[in-house]
ROSE-786141 format. One record per residue (C-alpha): residue number from 1; residue in three letters; z, x, y. Coordinates in nm, 2 decimals. Each point is the difference from the previous one (the first is absolute). Layout:
BEGIN
R   num   residuo        z        x        y
R   NUM       ALA        Z        X        Y
...
END
This chain:
BEGIN
R   num   residuo        z        x        y
R     1       MET    -1.17    -5.45     2.16
R     2       LEU     0.26     0.18     0.20
R     3       HIS     0.06    -0.16     0.34
R     4       TYR     0.12     0.20     0.30
R     5       GLN     0.09    -0.16     0.33
R     6       ILE     0.04     0.23     0.31
R     7       GLU     0.15    -0.13     0.32
R     8       PHE     0.03     0.18     0.33
R     9       ASP     0.24    -0.22     0.20
R    10       ASP     0.24     0.30     0.06
R    11       TYR    -0.27     0.24     0.13
R    12       ARG     0.21     0.07     0.31
R    13       GLN     0.26     0.16    -0.24
R    14       HIS    -0.29     0.17    -0.19
R    15       LEU     0.08    -0.21    -0.31
R    16       ILE    -0.23    -0.18    -0.24
R    17       HIS     0.12    -0.25    -0.25
R    18       VAL    -0.15     0.01    -0.35
R    19       THR     0.02    -0.27    -0.27
R    20       VAL    -0.15     0.05    -0.34
R    21       ARG    -0.02    -0.27    -0.26
R    22       PHE    -0.07     0.06    -0.37
R    23       VAL     0.07    -0.10    -0.36
R    24       ALA     0.26     0.26    -0.10
R    25       GLN     0.03     0.18    -0.33
R    26       PRO     0.34    -0.02    -0.18
R    27       THR     0.11     0.33     0.17
R    28       GLN    -0.21     0.03     0.31
R    29       VAL    -0.02     0.33     0.20
R    30       LEU    -0.15     0.01     0.35
R    31       SER    -0.09     0.33     0.16
R    32       LEU    -0.15     0.16     0.30
R    33       PRO    -0.23     0.31    -0.03
R    34       THR     0.14     0.34     0.10
R    35       TRP    -0.34     0.13     0.08
R    36       ILE    -0.34    -0.13     0.09
R    37       PRO    -0.34     0.13    -0.11
R    38       GLY    -0.15     0.24     0.26
R    39       SER     0.33     0.13     0.13
R    40       TYR     0.17     0.26    -0.22
R    41       LEU     0.36    -0.04     0.10
R    42       ILE     0.28    -0.21    -0.15
R    43       ARG     0.07    -0.28     0.25
R    44       GLU     0.33    -0.18     0.02
R    45       PHE    -0.15    -0.33     0.09
R    46       SER     0.29    -0.19    -0.16
R    47       LYS     0.24     0.12     0.27
R    48       HIS    -0.15    -0.26     0.23
R    49       ILE     0.06    -0.30    -0.24
R    50       GLU     0.29    -0.22     0.11
R    51       ASN     0.19    -0.30    -0.12
R    52       VAL    -0.16    -0.06    -0.34
R    53       ARG     0.07    -0.34    -0.15
R    54       ALA    -0.12    -0.19    -0.31
R    55       TYR    -0.01    -0.37    -0.08
R    56       ASP    -0.09    -0.20    -0.31
R    57       GLU    -0.23    -0.31     0.00
R    58       ASP     0.28    -0.22     0.12
R    59       GLY     0.09     0.22     0.29
R    60       ARG     0.31     0.14    -0.16
R    61       LEU     0.10     0.35     0.11
R    62       LEU    -0.04     0.26    -0.28
R    63       GLN     0.13     0.34    -0.05
R    64       ILE    -0.25     0.28     0.08
R    65       ARG     0.12     0.36    -0.04
R    66       LYS    -0.14     0.32     0.13
R    67       ASN     0.00     0.25    -0.29
R    68       GLU    -0.22     0.28     0.15
R    69       LYS    -0.08     0.10     0.35
R    70       ASN    -0.32    -0.20    -0.01
R    71       LYS     0.07    -0.26    -0.27
R    72       TRP     0.18    -0.33    -0.03
R    73       GLN     0.08    -0.20    -0.32
R    74       LEU     0.03    -0.37    -0.07
R    75       PHE     0.19    -0.11    -0.32
R    76       ASN    -0.04    -0.30    -0.23
R    77       THR    -0.30    -0.15     0.17
R    78       ASP    -0.15    -0.16    -0.32
R    79       PHE    -0.36    -0.02     0.14
R    80       GLU     0.11    -0.22     0.29
R    81       LEU    -0.17    -0.03     0.34
R    82       MET     0.19     0.23     0.22
R    83       THR     0.01     0.08     0.37
R    84       VAL     0.11     0.33     0.15
R    85       GLU     0.02     0.05     0.37
R    86       TYR     0.09     0.29     0.23
R    87       ASP    -0.06     0.16     0.34
R    88       VAL    -0.19     0.32     0.07
R    89       TYR     0.07     0.22     0.31
R    90       ALA    -0.35     0.07     0.13
R    91       TYR     0.00     0.27     0.27
R    92       ASP    -0.22     0.27    -0.15
R    93       LEU    -0.29     0.06     0.23
R    94       SER    -0.21     0.19    -0.26
R    95       VAL    -0.28    -0.09    -0.25
R    96       ARG     0.24    -0.01    -0.29
R    97       GLY     0.27    -0.24     0.09
R    98       ALA     0.06    -0.33     0.19
R    99       TYR     0.04    -0.06     0.37
R   100       VAL     0.06    -0.32     0.19
R   101       ASP     0.06    -0.09     0.36
R   102       GLN    -0.15    -0.23     0.27
R   103       THR    -0.32     0.21     0.01
R   104       ARG    -0.08     0.06    -0.37
R   105       LEU     0.09    -0.11    -0.35
R   106       TYR    -0.10     0.26    -0.25
R   107       VAL     0.10     0.01    -0.37
R   108       ASN    -0.09     0.23    -0.28
R   109       PRO     0.11    -0.21    -0.29
R   110       ALA     0.11     0.31    -0.19
R   111       CYS     0.31     0.01     0.22
R   112       ALA     0.07    -0.37     0.02
R   113       CYS    -0.10    -0.19    -0.31
R   114       LEU     0.22     0.05    -0.30
R   115       GLY    -0.19     0.03    -0.33
R   116       LEU     0.10    -0.17    -0.32
R   117       GLU     0.01     0.20    -0.32
R   118       GLY    -0.21    -0.18    -0.26
R   119       HIS    -0.21    -0.17     0.27
R   120       GLU    -0.20     0.30     0.11
R   121       GLU    -0.34    -0.16    -0.09
R   122       SER     0.09    -0.35     0.13
R   123       PRO    -0.22    -0.14     0.28
R   124       ILE     0.18    -0.01     0.34
R   125       GLU    -0.01    -0.23     0.30
R   126       VAL     0.16     0.10     0.33
R   127       GLU     0.07    -0.26     0.27
R   128       LEU     0.06     0.12     0.36
R   129       PHE     0.18    -0.22     0.25
R   130       LEU    -0.01     0.10     0.37
R   131       PRO     0.24    -0.13     0.26
R   132       ASP    -0.16    -0.23     0.26
R   133       GLU    -0.02     0.26     0.28
R   134       LEU    -0.19     0.24    -0.23
R   135       LYS    -0.25    -0.25    -0.15
R   136       HIS    -0.28     0.14     0.21
R   137       PHE     0.01     0.33    -0.19
R   138       GLN    -0.30     0.09    -0.21
R   139       LEU     0.01     0.12    -0.35
R   140       ALA    -0.15     0.32    -0.15
R   141       THR     0.02     0.10    -0.36
R   142       GLY    -0.20     0.11    -0.30
R   143       MET     0.14    -0.29    -0.21
R   144       THR    -0.17    -0.33    -0.05
R   145       ALA     0.14    -0.22     0.28
R   146       LYS    -0.03    -0.35     0.13
R   147       SER     0.17    -0.22     0.27
R   148       LEU     0.00    -0.38     0.00
R   149       VAL     0.26    -0.03     0.27
R   150       LYS     0.05     0.21     0.31
R   151       GLY     0.27     0.26    -0.05
R   152       ARG     0.00    -0.03    -0.38
R   153       TYR    -0.21     0.22    -0.23
R   154       THR    -0.04     0.03    -0.38
R   155       LEU    -0.08     0.34    -0.15
R   156       LYS    -0.10     0.06    -0.36
R   157       ALA     0.02     0.30    -0.23
R   158       LYS    -0.10     0.02    -0.36
R   159       ASN     0.32     0.19    -0.10
R   160       TYR     0.29     0.20     0.14
R   161       ALA    -0.19     0.33     0.02
R   162       GLU    -0.26    -0.16     0.22
R   163       LEU     0.27    -0.17     0.22
R   164       ILE     0.18     0.33     0.08
R   165       ASP    -0.33     0.17     0.09
R   166       ALA    -0.11    -0.25     0.26
R   167       PRO     0.19    -0.01     0.33
R   168       PHE    -0.04    -0.27     0.26
R   169       GLU     0.04    -0.02     0.37
R   170       LEU     0.04    -0.30     0.24
R   171       ALA    -0.04     0.08     0.37
R   172       GLU    -0.21    -0.04     0.30
R   173       GLN    -0.31     0.19    -0.11
R   174       THR    -0.33     0.14     0.13
R   175       ARG    -0.24    -0.04    -0.29
R   176       PHE    -0.36     0.02    -0.09
R   177       SER    -0.21    -0.04    -0.32
R   178       PHE    -0.29     0.19    -0.13
R   179       GLU    -0.20     0.06    -0.32
R   180       ALA    -0.05     0.34    -0.16
R   181       ASN    -0.26     0.00    -0.28
R   182       GLY     0.04    -0.38    -0.02
R   183       ILE     0.38     0.01    -0.04
R   184       PRO     0.21    -0.19     0.25
R   185       HIS     0.26     0.21     0.20
R   186       GLU     0.27    -0.10     0.25
R   187       PHE     0.14     0.24     0.25
R   188       VAL     0.33    -0.10     0.16
R   189       VAL     0.20     0.16     0.28
R   190       SER     0.35    -0.10     0.12
R   191       GLY     0.23     0.14     0.26
R   192       LYS    -0.09     0.08     0.36
R   193       HIS    -0.33     0.18     0.04
R   194       ALA    -0.33     0.00     0.19
R   195       MET    -0.24     0.07    -0.29
R   196       ASN    -0.37     0.01     0.06
R   197       GLU    -0.07    -0.26    -0.26
R   198       GLN    -0.38     0.04    -0.01
R   199       ARG     0.02     0.38    -0.04
R   200       MET     0.26    -0.04    -0.27
R   201       LYS    -0.21    -0.25    -0.19
R   202       GLN    -0.31     0.22     0.03
R   203       ASP     0.17     0.31    -0.13
R   204       ILE     0.21    -0.15    -0.28
R   205       GLU    -0.30    -0.19    -0.14
R   206       LYS    -0.19     0.33    -0.03
R   207       ILE     0.29     0.17    -0.18
R   208       CYS     0.05    -0.28    -0.25
R   209       ALA    -0.37    -0.03    -0.07
R   210       THR    -0.03     0.38    -0.06
R   211       GLU     0.29     0.01    -0.25
R   212       ILE    -0.13    -0.30    -0.19
R   213       SER    -0.35     0.16    -0.01
R   214       MET     0.15     0.32    -0.13
R   215       PHE     0.15    -0.17    -0.31
R   216       GLY    -0.27    -0.26    -0.03
R   217       THR     0.24    -0.30    -0.02
R   218       ALA     0.35    -0.09     0.11
R   219       PRO     0.30    -0.09    -0.22
R   220       PHE     0.09    -0.29     0.23
R   221       GLU    -0.17    -0.33     0.11
R   222       ASN     0.15     0.01     0.36
R   223       TYR     0.20     0.24     0.20
R   224       THR     0.26    -0.02     0.29
R   225       PHE     0.11     0.27     0.24
R   226       MET     0.34    -0.08     0.15
R   227       THR     0.09     0.22     0.29
R   228       MET     0.32     0.01     0.21
R   229       ALA    -0.04     0.17     0.34
R   230       THR     0.31     0.18     0.13
R   231       GLY     0.10     0.28     0.23
R   232       ASN    -0.02     0.29    -0.24
R   233       SER     0.05    -0.10    -0.36
R   234       TYR    -0.27     0.10    -0.25
R   235       GLY    -0.07    -0.07    -0.37
R   236       GLY    -0.17    -0.21    -0.26
R   237       LEU     0.04    -0.14    -0.35
R   238       GLU    -0.28    -0.11    -0.22
R   239       HIS    -0.02    -0.32    -0.21
R   240       PRO    -0.28    -0.13    -0.23
R   241       ASN    -0.18    -0.20     0.26
R   242       SER     0.19     0.07     0.32
R   243       THR     0.18     0.28     0.19
R   244       SER     0.29    -0.01     0.23
R   245       LEU    -0.03     0.25     0.29
R   246       ILE     0.23     0.09     0.29
R   247       THR    -0.14     0.20     0.29
R   248       PRO     0.06     0.11     0.36
R   249       ARG    -0.18    -0.25     0.22
R   250       ASP    -0.16     0.29     0.18
R   251       ASP    -0.19     0.09    -0.32
R   252       LEU    -0.19    -0.33     0.01
R   253       PRO    -0.34     0.01     0.17
R   254       LYS     0.01    -0.05     0.38
R   255       ALA    -0.23    -0.20     0.22
R   256       ASN    -0.16     0.32     0.11
R   257       GLU     0.01     0.17    -0.34
R   258       PRO    -0.27     0.28     0.01
R   259       GLU    -0.28     0.00    -0.24
R   260       GLU     0.16     0.28    -0.19
R   261       PRO     0.35    -0.13    -0.08
R   262       SER     0.30     0.16     0.17
R   263       ALA     0.23     0.20    -0.22
R   264       ASP     0.26    -0.29     0.01
R   265       TYR    -0.26    -0.25    -0.12
R   266       GLN    -0.13     0.24    -0.26
R   267       ARG     0.35     0.01    -0.14
R   268       PHE     0.01    -0.37    -0.04
R   269       LEU    -0.35    -0.02    -0.15
R   270       GLY     0.11     0.27    -0.25
R   271       LEU     0.30    -0.21    -0.09
R   272       CYS    -0.21    -0.31    -0.06
R   273       SER    -0.25     0.20    -0.20
R   274       HIS     0.28     0.16    -0.21
R   275       GLU     0.17    -0.32    -0.10
R   276       TYR    -0.32    -0.18    -0.06
R   277       PHE    -0.12     0.28    -0.24
R   278       HIS     0.32    -0.06    -0.20
R   279       SER    -0.13    -0.33    -0.11
R   280       TRP    -0.21     0.20    -0.24
R   281       LEU     0.21     0.31    -0.05
R   282       VAL     0.36    -0.11    -0.06
R   283       LYS    -0.02    -0.37    -0.03
R   284       PHE    -0.29    -0.02    -0.25
R   285       ILE    -0.04     0.36    -0.12
R   286       ARG     0.36     0.10    -0.10
R   287       PRO     0.19     0.26    -0.21
R   288       GLU     0.04    -0.13    -0.35
R   289       ASN     0.37    -0.04     0.02
R   290       PHE    -0.03    -0.21     0.32
R   291       VAL    -0.19    -0.28    -0.18
R   292       ASN     0.34    -0.15    -0.11
R   293       TYR     0.26     0.15     0.22
R   294       ASP     0.38    -0.05     0.00
R   295       LEU     0.12    -0.13     0.34
R   296       ASN     0.35     0.12    -0.07
R   297       LYS    -0.06     0.38    -0.02
R   298       GLU    -0.23     0.28     0.11
R   299       GLY    -0.35     0.00    -0.14
R   300       TYR    -0.08     0.37    -0.04
R   301       THR    -0.35     0.15     0.03
R   302       SER    -0.14     0.34     0.09
R   303       LEU    -0.32    -0.16     0.11
R   304       LEU     0.07    -0.10     0.36
R   305       TRP    -0.22     0.29     0.11
R   306       ILE    -0.28    -0.23    -0.13
R   307       PHE     0.11    -0.33     0.13
R   308       GLU     0.12     0.10     0.34
R   309       GLY    -0.18     0.33     0.03
R   310       PHE    -0.35    -0.13    -0.08
R   311       THR     0.07    -0.30     0.22
R   312       SER     0.09     0.24     0.29
R   313       TYR    -0.32     0.19    -0.05
R   314       TYR    -0.21    -0.32     0.01
R   315       ASP     0.18    -0.18     0.29
R   316       ASP    -0.15     0.23     0.27
R   317       LEU    -0.32     0.07    -0.19
R   318       ILE    -0.07    -0.37    -0.01
R   319       LEU     0.04    -0.02     0.38
R   320       LEU    -0.29     0.26     0.02
R   321       ARG    -0.22    -0.16    -0.26
R   322       SER     0.04    -0.34     0.16
R   323       GLY    -0.11     0.13     0.34
R   324       VAL     0.33    -0.08     0.16
R   325       ILE     0.06     0.37     0.09
R   326       ASN    -0.24     0.29     0.04
R   327       GLN    -0.01     0.33    -0.19
R   328       TYR     0.19     0.19     0.27
R   329       SER     0.29    -0.24    -0.02
R   330       TYR     0.00     0.01    -0.38
R   331       LEU     0.01     0.38    -0.01
R   332       LYS     0.29    -0.01     0.25
R   333       LEU     0.19    -0.23    -0.23
R   334       LEU    -0.08     0.23    -0.30
R   335       LYS     0.12     0.30     0.20
R   336       ALA     0.33    -0.18     0.06
R   337       GLN     0.05    -0.06    -0.37
R   338       ILE    -0.07     0.37    -0.08
R   339       ASP     0.23     0.12     0.28
R   340       ARG     0.27    -0.22    -0.13
R   341       TYR    -0.04     0.15    -0.35
R   342       LEU    -0.01     0.36     0.14
R   343       GLN     0.32    -0.07     0.20
R   344       ASN     0.19    -0.13    -0.30
R   345       PRO     0.20     0.29    -0.15
R   346       GLY     0.11    -0.23    -0.28
R   347       ARG    -0.35     0.02    -0.15
R   348       ALA     0.11     0.33    -0.15
R   349       ILE     0.30    -0.16    -0.16
R   350       GLN    -0.12    -0.34    -0.14
R   351       THR    -0.32    -0.09    -0.17
R   352       VAL    -0.18    -0.32     0.10
R   353       ALA     0.07    -0.15    -0.35
R   354       GLU     0.37     0.08     0.04
R   355       SER    -0.01    -0.16     0.34
R   356       SER    -0.14    -0.32    -0.15
R   357       PHE     0.27    -0.01    -0.27
R   358       ASP     0.28     0.07     0.24
R   359       ALA    -0.11    -0.26     0.26
R   360       TRP     0.31    -0.21    -0.08
R   361       VAL     0.24     0.27     0.10
R   362       LYS    -0.19     0.23     0.23
R   363       PHE    -0.30    -0.13     0.19
R   364       TYR     0.16    -0.33     0.09
R   365       ARG     0.33     0.17     0.08
R   366       GLN    -0.11     0.25     0.26
R   367       ASP     0.26     0.23     0.16
R   368       GLU    -0.01     0.32     0.21
R   369       ASN    -0.08     0.21    -0.31
R   370       SER    -0.29    -0.21    -0.13
R   371       ASN    -0.28     0.20     0.16
R   372       ASN     0.15     0.32    -0.14
R   373       ALA     0.04    -0.12    -0.36
R   374       GLY    -0.27    -0.26    -0.07
R   375       THR    -0.36    -0.10     0.06
R   376       SER    -0.15    -0.34     0.07
R   377       TYR    -0.21    -0.17    -0.27
R   378       TYR    -0.17    -0.18     0.29
R   379       ASN    -0.10     0.32     0.18
R   380       LYS    -0.06     0.25    -0.28
R   381       GLY    -0.14    -0.29    -0.22
R   382       CYS    -0.25    -0.07     0.27
R   383       LEU    -0.11     0.37     0.00
R   384       VAL    -0.01     0.00    -0.38
R   385       ALA    -0.24    -0.29     0.02
R   386       LEU    -0.21     0.19     0.25
R   387       CYS    -0.01     0.30    -0.24
R   388       LEU    -0.09    -0.23    -0.29
R   389       ASP    -0.27    -0.17     0.20
R   390       LEU    -0.16     0.33     0.11
R   391       GLY     0.03     0.15    -0.35
R   392       LEU    -0.16    -0.31    -0.16
R   393       ARG    -0.28     0.01     0.26
R   394       LEU    -0.08     0.36    -0.09
R   395       ARG    -0.05    -0.12    -0.36
R   396       GLY    -0.22    -0.30     0.09
R   397       SER     0.26    -0.28     0.02
R   398       SER     0.27    -0.11     0.26
R   399       LEU     0.34    -0.15     0.03
R   400       ASP    -0.17    -0.33     0.09
R   401       ALA    -0.15     0.00    -0.35
R   402       LEU     0.35     0.07    -0.15
R   403       MET     0.15    -0.28     0.20
R   404       ARG    -0.26    -0.24    -0.13
R   405       LYS     0.08     0.11    -0.35
R   406       LEU     0.37    -0.06     0.05
R   407       TYR    -0.09    -0.35     0.13
R   408       GLU    -0.22    -0.07    -0.29
R   409       ASN     0.27     0.11    -0.25
R   410       ALA     0.26    -0.22     0.17
R   411       GLN    -0.24    -0.30    -0.02
R   412       ASN     0.00     0.07    -0.38
R   413       GLY     0.38     0.02    -0.02
R   414       ILE     0.01     0.39     0.00
R   415       GLN     0.25     0.14     0.25
R   416       VAL     0.08     0.35     0.11
R   417       ASN     0.20     0.26    -0.20
R   418       GLU     0.06     0.37     0.04
R   419       ARG    -0.33     0.09    -0.17
R   420       THR    -0.23    -0.25     0.18
R   421       ILE    -0.12     0.22     0.29
R   422       PHE    -0.06     0.30    -0.23
R   423       GLU    -0.20    -0.22    -0.23
R   424       LEU    -0.21    -0.17     0.27
R   425       CYS    -0.09     0.32     0.17
R   426       GLU    -0.12     0.14    -0.33
R   427       GLU    -0.19    -0.32    -0.07
R   428       LEU    -0.17     0.01     0.34
R   429       THR    -0.10     0.37    -0.01
R   430       GLY     0.00     0.10    -0.37
R   431       ASP     0.24     0.29     0.08
R   432       SER     0.37     0.04    -0.08
R   433       TRP     0.23    -0.04     0.31
R   434       LEU     0.32     0.09    -0.17
R   435       GLU     0.06     0.33     0.19
R   436       GLN    -0.13    -0.12     0.34
R   437       ILE     0.21    -0.32     0.01
R   438       ASN     0.31     0.16    -0.14
R   439       HIS    -0.03     0.26     0.28
R   440       LEU    -0.02    -0.27     0.26
R   441       ILE     0.29    -0.22    -0.12
R   442       ASN     0.23     0.20    -0.22
R   443       THR     0.03     0.33     0.20
R   444       THR     0.11     0.09     0.35
R   445       ASP    -0.30     0.23     0.05
R   446       GLU    -0.20    -0.06     0.31
R   447       LEU    -0.28    -0.26    -0.02
R   448       PRO    -0.35     0.16     0.00
R   449       LEU    -0.10    -0.17     0.33
R   450       ASP    -0.12     0.34     0.14
R   451       GLN    -0.25     0.02    -0.29
R   452       LEU    -0.11    -0.36    -0.03
R   453       LEU    -0.05    -0.11     0.36
R   454       PRO    -0.26     0.28     0.09
R   455       GLU    -0.21    -0.12    -0.29
R   456       PHE    -0.04    -0.33     0.19
R   457       GLY    -0.08     0.15     0.34
R   458       LEU     0.35     0.04     0.15
R   459       GLY     0.14     0.33     0.12
R   460       TYR     0.37     0.04    -0.09
R   461       VAL     0.20     0.24     0.21
R   462       LEU     0.38     0.03     0.01
R   463       LYS     0.18     0.09     0.33
R   464       ASN     0.35     0.01     0.13
R   465       ASP     0.18    -0.31     0.14
R   466       LYS     0.31     0.05     0.20
R   467       SER     0.09    -0.37     0.03
R   468       LEU     0.34     0.05    -0.16
R   469       PRO     0.19     0.26     0.21
R   470       PHE     0.21     0.23    -0.23
R   471       GLY    -0.11    -0.24    -0.28
R   472       LEU     0.23    -0.26     0.14
R   473       LYS    -0.08    -0.37     0.07
R   474       VAL     0.20    -0.08     0.31
R   475       THR     0.07    -0.27     0.25
R   476       ASP     0.18    -0.01     0.33
R   477       LYS     0.34    -0.18     0.00
R   478       PRO     0.26    -0.03     0.28
R   479       GLU     0.22     0.24    -0.18
R   480       GLY    -0.28     0.26    -0.06
R   481       VAL    -0.29     0.06    -0.22
R   482       LEU     0.04    -0.17    -0.34
R   483       VAL    -0.15     0.18    -0.30
R   484       GLN    -0.16    -0.28    -0.21
R   485       SER    -0.12     0.23    -0.28
R   486       ALA    -0.04     0.37    -0.07
R   487       ARG    -0.28     0.16    -0.20
R   488       ARG     0.16     0.24    -0.25
R   489       ASP    -0.25     0.28     0.09
R   490       GLY     0.04    -0.05     0.37
R   491       ALA     0.18     0.23     0.24
R   492       GLY     0.27    -0.25     0.08
R   493       ALA     0.09    -0.07    -0.37
R   494       GLN    -0.01     0.37    -0.08
R   495       ALA     0.25     0.06     0.28
R   496       GLY     0.23    -0.28    -0.14
R   497       LEU    -0.09    -0.30     0.22
R   498       SER    -0.01    -0.33    -0.19
R   499       ALA    -0.09    -0.36     0.04
R   500       HIS     0.25    -0.20     0.22
R   501       ASP     0.10     0.31     0.20
R   502       VAL     0.00    -0.05     0.37
R   503       ILE    -0.13     0.30     0.20
R   504       ILE     0.16     0.03     0.34
R   505       ALA    -0.11     0.34     0.12
R   506       ILE    -0.26     0.28    -0.05
R   507       ASP     0.09     0.34     0.14
R   508       GLY     0.24    -0.17     0.24
R   509       LEU    -0.24    -0.27     0.12
R   510       LYS     0.06    -0.37    -0.05
R   511       ALA    -0.22    -0.10    -0.29
R   512       THR    -0.28    -0.26     0.02
R   513       SER    -0.28    -0.06    -0.25
R   514       LYS    -0.24     0.16     0.25
R   515       LEU     0.22     0.31     0.03
R   516       VAL     0.01     0.02    -0.39
R   517       GLU    -0.38    -0.01     0.00
R   518       LYS    -0.02     0.27     0.27
R   519       TYR     0.23     0.24    -0.18
R   520       ALA    -0.17    -0.06    -0.34
R   521       LYS    -0.33     0.14     0.14
R   522       LEU     0.17     0.33     0.10
R   523       GLN     0.01     0.27    -0.27
R   524       ASP     0.36     0.09     0.05
R   525       SER     0.36    -0.07    -0.12
R   526       PHE     0.22    -0.25     0.19
R   527       THR     0.36    -0.12    -0.01
R   528       VAL     0.02    -0.37    -0.07
R   529       LEU     0.32    -0.21     0.05
R   530       ALA     0.03    -0.32    -0.19
R   531       PHE     0.25    -0.26    -0.11
R   532       ARG     0.03    -0.08    -0.37
R   533       ARG     0.21    -0.31    -0.02
R   534       ASP     0.27     0.09     0.26
R   535       GLU    -0.01     0.38    -0.05
R   536       LEU    -0.18     0.24     0.23
R   537       MET    -0.21     0.25    -0.19
R   538       GLN    -0.21     0.30     0.10
R   539       PHE    -0.34     0.10    -0.16
R   540       GLU    -0.23     0.30     0.05
R   541       VAL    -0.35    -0.14    -0.03
R   542       ASN    -0.31     0.22    -0.04
R   543       ALA    -0.31    -0.18     0.14
R   544       SER    -0.23     0.20    -0.22
R   545       GLY     0.05    -0.24    -0.30
R   546       ALA    -0.28    -0.17    -0.19
R   547       ASP    -0.23    -0.23     0.19
R   548       LEU    -0.14    -0.33    -0.13
R   549       ALA    -0.37    -0.01    -0.11
R   550       GLU    -0.26    -0.24     0.11
R   551       VAL    -0.37    -0.03    -0.10
R   552       ASP    -0.31     0.01     0.21
R   553       LEU    -0.28    -0.21    -0.15
R   554       LYS    -0.34     0.07     0.14
R   555       VAL    -0.33    -0.17    -0.10
R   556       GLU    -0.23     0.28    -0.12
R   557       ASP    -0.26    -0.22    -0.19
R   558       GLN    -0.03    -0.36     0.12
R   559       VAL    -0.23    -0.10    -0.28
R   560       LYS     0.26     0.11    -0.26
R   561       VAL     0.28    -0.17     0.19
R   562       GLU    -0.18    -0.33     0.02
R   563       LYS    -0.10     0.01    -0.37
R   564       TRP     0.37     0.02    -0.09
R   565       LEU     0.14    -0.24     0.26
R   566       LYS    -0.26    -0.28     0.00
R   567       VAL    -0.07    -0.04    -0.38
END
């Protein structure tokens, strides 16, 4: 067994002290992951490791040498009992890293617990020691945990892969328990908030029960939601039997939360639904090459349109099916997804399969050109799922049936490859889907939403949307109007304006974002003065450039709509 000891005495300096004890191999290498499952970006976690030291069984200091950015090597250890200790700077208030101060101790072990080559399958025990003044903190984690003494906890993981996929939090927490389809769940919130606990419990229980019922069973025996309430941060990361969420506190249900959830609360419920769905699709049902991944380099797949896209389709649909939101709210959320797709010029440049493969260098590294050159496997993948669902229903099946097939296959050790969706669609309908699916995922042609949605009682009408004046996304700054991004087909970009330009005047008038919006609505040409870096430049902008498109979804046959949405 590998034994980790984590101490938090220096939390005021945002440091945690880690000690790991093990029987070393003759040449022992210790390493920290450079990426974590569910987040497709190389992470330089090792930059936060400080003061690494190694000792033999008698306490003698040994040489330990760093030979790669995330690896350390011990020499001539001869299977002795060894101790390695080090400090970790923990001030990453996200769901991926570690954060400690007087209000919260949060650790994702992937960024703090060095792994040992050759010991990947060894069972692990982690002991947590809290300073006296923080011993009242409560623990939340998906790992098996016990506490025999106040302020001291023991966590267990069956191997290193399980350890780095199970974060833990110690803090003052609001928490409640519930059962969904007989499975115990824990919901934990830390940070300052005024959450309506009863409303949260009522809604999250419905969501969990609906998802379990859809699949028939769950791939976990218990589940923990860990939520950090902040001013404006937002995100989530899935784990096999837990999720780590961070949300604006205003997104939590309020004491007077209306029966139909507010838009803010809907957003949080969608986040919960999304990450919970990942317990099936990502953590249990996986791409073939993610069964045994290499934590030291990128794991490439062109299938994120399935794993994130299908999940994005179901996260809001589950809110409707569970009765947490009504049909009007759901269609409003669906419209927002379609509008986002229509207002993404990059959909004509990059396929959704390419977007999946390039996640490491594009989607997780957004810049001012991202919307022009790329598409989102979350957004377009969601609409591909919609197209598949509607297409399957026209042939007597559904995406629900396909998801259950994926789950059944995973239970039998069969994971997802490039052919899986093609084969399952054919199995469910008796027809070949080669042409249809290739059109959806391997071309930049428009999705056939205007053909499919009317078949299910929804009118689909496109109209102009002038929400981006001159095709520019802008914001007011003291020095002028900052251009945050510029659509290539917009009037501003066609005139030569670019992201990071600062507009200071339009036709001799001091520029504000409202003035930019006003002039963009006029069908005329204008002189725009802007600074690029420290140079003043002049542009002639013609306001008759291309407008954005948005969709108007109108219920034309309620019976058909309900048959699709409720079954």
